[in-house]
N, C-alpha and C positions, 0 to 999 in steps of 0.2 A: 504493500500500500504506500502511496506517495502522499507526503504532507503537502497540503496546498500552500503555495507560497504567498497567497493573498489572504491567509488567515490574519485577522486583525491583531496587531501587536498591542499589548496592554499599555495603559497610560504610563505605568512605571518604566516599562522597557523603552517607550518612546522618549521619555525624559532622560533616561540614561544614555540612549543613543545620541540625543541632542548634545548632551554634555561632552561626550566623546568626540563627536564631529567638530564641535566648536574648538575644543582643545587641539585636535589633530590637524585642523585645516591650516593653522599657523605654521606648523612644522613643514608640511608639504609645499605650501606656497613659498616659504622662505628658500627651500632647497631648489626651487625652479627660478625664482626671481633673480637670485644672485648670479646665475649663469649669464644673464643679459648684461651684467654690470662689469664684466671683465675689463673691457677697454676703459670704462670710466674710472675704475679702481687703479688701473695702470697709471693714468694721467694724474689723478688726485693724490695718490700715495707715492708718486715718483718712483715707480717700480718697473718691472718688466713683465711681459706676458707669461713667460715660463714660471716666474715666481708667483704671480697672482693666480695662476691656474690652481695652485695649492689651496686657495680659498675654497674651491670646489672639491678638489681631490681629498684634502684633509677632512672635510665634512663627511664625505662618503666613506672614508676609511674608518673614522671614528664611529659612524653608524654601524658598520660591519662588526666592530669590536663589541659594541653594546648589545646587539641583538641576542647573542647567546646568554647574556646575563639576566634577561627579563624573566624567564621561567623561574629561576632560583629566587630572584628578588620578590616576585609575586607570591611565591609560596612562603617565603620567610616573613614578609611584612604585610602581606595582603595586597590585593590589586589596587584598591582605592588609594592607599597610602603611597604605593609605588608610583601610581599615575600622577598624583599631585606632586610628588618629589621630582618626577621627570619633567613635568610642566614648569615647575619652579626653576630647575636647572636650565631648561631651555630659554626661559625668559631672562634670567640673569645673564646667561651667555649672550643673548641678543643685545642687551644693554651694553655689555662690554664690547661687542662687535661695533656698535654704533659709536663708542668712545675710542675706538682704535686710533693710534697715533702714527702707525707705520704698517708696512706689509707684514712684518713678523708678528706683531701683536694681533693683527686681524686674523692671520692664519691660525694662531694658537687659540683664539677665542672661538673661531669657527669650528675647530676640532672639538672644543668643549660643547658647543651647540649641537654638533653632529652626534655626540654621545647621547645627549638628551633626546634627540630625534630618534636615535636607534632604539631607545626604550619606549618611546611614544607609539611608534607604528605597530609593533607586535601587541603591545598592551591594549591598544584600541580595539583590535580584533578579538583578543582573548576576553576582555571585559564585556564586550557586546554579547558574546556567546554565553558567558556566565550570567549576565543580566537576564537573558532570555531563558534561563534554566536549562541550557544545553539544547534547546529546540532551535535548530538552524534552518532558516528559510531563505528563499531568494530575496524576500523583502528586507530581512535583517541584513543580509550581506550587501544589498544595494545601498542601504543607509550607511553602513560602516565603511564601505569602500568608496563612498562619494568623494572624500578628500583626495584619495589616491588617484582617482580617475580625473577629477577636475583640476587638481593642483598643477599638473604640467600644462594645462590649457589656460587656466586663469592667471597663473603665475606670470607668463610673459606680458599679459595685458596690464596687470597691476604694476609689474616692474617697469614696463614702458612708460606708464603714467608718472610714476615716481621719478624715474631718471630724466624725464622730459621737463618736469616742473619743480622738482624738489631735490634736496641733497641726497646723495647715495646712502647717507646714514639712516634715512627713513625706511630703507629696505629692511632694517632690523628693528627700528623703533615701532613700526606698524604692528609688530608682534605683541607689544605690551598690552594694549587694550584687548586684543583677541585672547591672549593667555589669561588675563585677569578675569574675563568673562568665563573662560573655560574652567578656571579654578573655582570660581563661585558656584558654577553649575555642578561641577564635580562634587563639591561639598554638600550641595543640597540634594542631588538626584542619584548619585552612584550609591548602590547598596553597600553597607559596611561589611567587610569580609576579613576583618583582622583575625589572625589565627588564635584559637583558644589557648589559654596558658599551658594546658597539658599537651599541646600539639608538639610532636617531635620536630626539632629544629634541623632542617636539612643542611648538611654541610655543602659548601660550594665545591664543585668538582674543579679544583685548581689545575689538575693535569689536563683535563679536557679543555678548559679555558685557555691554557697556555699553548695548546695545539690549534684549537679552532679559530680563536680570535686573530692571531697572526696569519693563519691559513687564508681566511677570508680577506684580510687586508692585503696580503701579497697577491692573491688572484685578482682582486679589484684594481690594485695598483698596476699590475702588469697589463691588464686589459685597457686601463686608461691611457697607458703610454704607447699602445699599439700603433697609433696613427703617426707617431714620430718617425723621422728619417731612420731607415734601417728596418722598420717593421718588426717582424717577429724575431729577427736575429739581433736586434738592438739589445745591449746589456740591460738597459733600463726596463726592458720587457721580460727578457728571459730569466733574469735573476729573481725578481719577486714572483714571477709566475711559476717557475719550477719549484722555488722554495715553498710557495703557498700550496701547490699540489702535493708536494712531499709531506707537508704538515697535515694536510687534509687526509691523505691516505693513512697516516699514523693515527689521526683522530678516529677515523672510521674503524680501523682495526681495534682500537681500544674500546670504542663505544658499542661495538657489536658483541664484545665479551667483557662487560664491565665488572663482573663479579657481583659483590653486594652493593656497590655504589650505583647511584643513578647518574648517567652521563649528563653533562650540562645541556646538551640537546640530544634527546633520545631518538636517534635515527632508526632504531628498530621498528618504530611505528610506521615507517615508510613501506614495510612489506604488506601492510593492509591496502587493499585495492583503492579504497576511497582516498586516503591521504596520499599514497604513492602516485596515483594517476593525477590527482589534483595538483600536487607539487610540480610534477612534470609539465602540466599545462600552464601553470602560473610562471614557470621559468620561461617558456616560449612566449607567453603573453607579455611578460616584462620585456623580452627582447623585441617583440614586434611593436609594442607601444612606444618604447623609448627610442627605437631606431627612427621611427617617424618623427617623434618629438624633437630629436636632435637635428634632423634635416630640415624640417618645415620652416622654422624661424630663419635659418641660414639661407634657404632658398629665397625667401622674401627680401632679406637684407642684402645678400651678396650678389644674387643673380638679377633681381628686379630693382635693387637700389632703394628699397623702402627704408624708412627710419625704424628705430627700435619700437617706437610707439605704434606706427602704422602696422608693423609686422605683428605686434601683439593683438591689435584690433582685428586684423585679417584672420586671426586664429579663432575668433569668437564662435563662428559656426560649428567648429568641431566641439567646443564646449557645450553648445546647445544640443547637439546630437547626442553627446555622452550623457547629458542630463535627461534627455527625453527617453533614452533607452531604459532608465531606471523604472519608468512607469509601465513598461510592457514586458520586460524580460521574465518576470515571475509567471505571467500567464502563458508565455511561450514555452517555458520549461515544463509547466503542468501539462501542456497539450502535446508537446513533441519530445520531451525528455532532455536530459542534460547534455549528452554527447551531440545530438543534432543541433541544438541551439548554439552550443559552443563552436562547432564546426561552421555553422552559418555565420557566426560573428567574425570568425577568422577570414572566411571567404569574402564577406562584405568589406572588411578592413583592407584586404589585399586588392580587391577590385577598385576600391576608392583610392588606393595608392598608385595604381597604374597611370592615371591621368597626369600625375606629377612626374612620372618617368618619361612622359611624352611632352611635358611642358617646357616652354622656353621663357625668355625674359619678357615677352609681350603677350603671353597667353591671357585670355579674358579673365579678369579677376572675379567676375560674378560666377563664371563656370567653376573656377577653383573653389569659391565659397560654397557652392552647392555640393561639390565633391567632398569638401571637408565636413559638411553636415552629415553626409552619408558615412564618412569615415568615423566620425564621432559616435554614430549609432553602433558601428561595429566594435570599436574600441571599448565602449561602455558595456557591451554585451558579453565580451569574452571573459571578463573577470568574475562576474557574479555566479554563473553556474558551477564552475569548479570550486569556488569558495563555499558554496552552499552544500556540497557533498563531502568536503574535506574532513568534516567532523562526524561523518555518518556512523562510524563504528568506533568512536573515540570516547573513552570514559572521562568523566569530569576532571580527574586528577591529571589526565594527559593533555588537556586542552592547551595549556601554555606551550608544551613541547610540539604539539601539532601546529600551533600558530608559528612558532619559530622555524619549523621546517618549511612551511609555505612562504614565510617572509624572506628567509635566506634564499630560497629558490628564485623568488621574484626579483630580489636585489641583484643576485649574480646574473640572472637573465637580462635585466635591464643594462647592466654594464657590458655584457656580451654583445647584445644587439647594437648598442651605441658604438662599441669598438669596431664591429664589422663594417658598419656603414661609414664610420670615420676613416677607416683604412681605405675603403673603396673610393671615397671622395678625394682623399689626399693622393691616391695613386693615379686617378684619372684626370687630375688637374692639368697634366701635360697635354691632354687632348682638348683643352678648352673648358671654361667654367660650365657652359651649358651641358656638354657631354659628361662632365664629372658629376653634376647633380642628377642628370638622367640615369646614369649608371648606378649611382648610389641609391636612388629610389627603386631601381630594379632589384637591387640587393635587399632593400627593405621589403619589397613585395615577395621575394623568395623566402625570406625569413618568416614572414607571416603565413605564407602558404604551407611551409614545412611544419608550422605549429599545429596543423590539423592532425598529424600522425599521433602524438600522445593523446589528443582529445578523443580518439577512437576507443581508448581504454577506460574512459570515465564510466562510472556506474550510471545506469539509465535513469534511476529515480532516487529520491531522497526518502529516508525513513520517516515515519510519522511520529516516532517516539523520541525521547531524549536519548543522549548518548548512554551506552551501557555502563553500568557501575563497575563491572569487572570484565576482565578479558583473560581467556585461558592461558595465554602465553606470557602473562606478566603478573608478578605478585603485587598485592596492594600494600606497598611500603610507604605510601604517602597518604596523609589525611585528606579527605575531600570535604570542602567547605561549601555550605550553601549561604546565599545572601541572608543577612540578618536585618537589622533596622536600616531604613533609608539614609540615616545620618550616622556618622561615626562620633 
């Protein structure tokens, strides 16, 4: 039996979701807005492009380091307290970024901000599932994934407005009122889930953290350097990439046979069809979504000569499409099933990327806007079905670990997709800017089409009941908490 995705969420769950979305939107917007400001920061801070790129790279690496910690922190102190701590850390780092006096200070404060964001994104998903009592629906996932879907689309618009009329420091100061509202709403609406005094305090898996955190950082760093001269054979690519892969292999070996300890990220859960297939699809979805999001602003700015603000405004149709998809995907999943809707979303995204692979500097902007609207529908569709089945056979105590698995997959996939199209664009520039962008968009189309393969393995439907309390292959060595009072 399939749980209807259109089942009405309770008022309590809706309020909790609103608190999570308000808090999470600041982090995702900030991560996309700053990308537009690279040239501005080079000029204002009297730096170089290679140095200022670390404002973005440092943020992403710190995020990767933080993601594995969220499950342990949520179990140790409770989701609500960990969430408020993450928001507080993020907003304090934002203020420090705005007060930066040179490139070094900005890079350091951005890394601190990235660590906060790395806690926020997995917690947002975990706490949404907990607030709903483990009953995962497309409507729930549509709400909680809204910042992730709209951030890369709205970020360039808001960033363009700020850079056009205000100081670059407002890219960070804009987070203060958003996070303040998020903290207030979290205090009022998130259910209290502080562990009981008698609850066994889980020890942090320091060995796993020492392997996984630098593994993810090394892989993401290597991928981010892939478009530099020399490509894959460049030392700046090979050294961190190979080191990261070696550490990841060591972590996997230890996490699959952990003995009595609980791995910091329990990858054994991936053998379950629901979580394993959903994680694979979210990897390819991250690659497909961010490959396009990397290329589209550059196409408008570098090939068409539009300003940062104009490029951001021209991306609005994609945001409208992504938002509109939230209102229809649940009904589509109920009628056609998770795999078919996911595949259709990837096909729609790929089809709407092809016109950009054929576009030049004078292609009709209204035509491209229509195409972006359709692309937004596809991009907004592909995330929700796999997220709605990821927890299908996951017990409550395993929810944070399931979330970390999906979040890591999406984060690495995003870096992978961006790296592939960045290399294609850089390599093809010798053949002219138009040919370079067309070739890179063909690569983005290919990545999106290839994403259909793992989608074939998704479970067809979602269960009607909450996640199971036990699982035969895992001992219950962690307490499972239920939400208590609405305020702590």
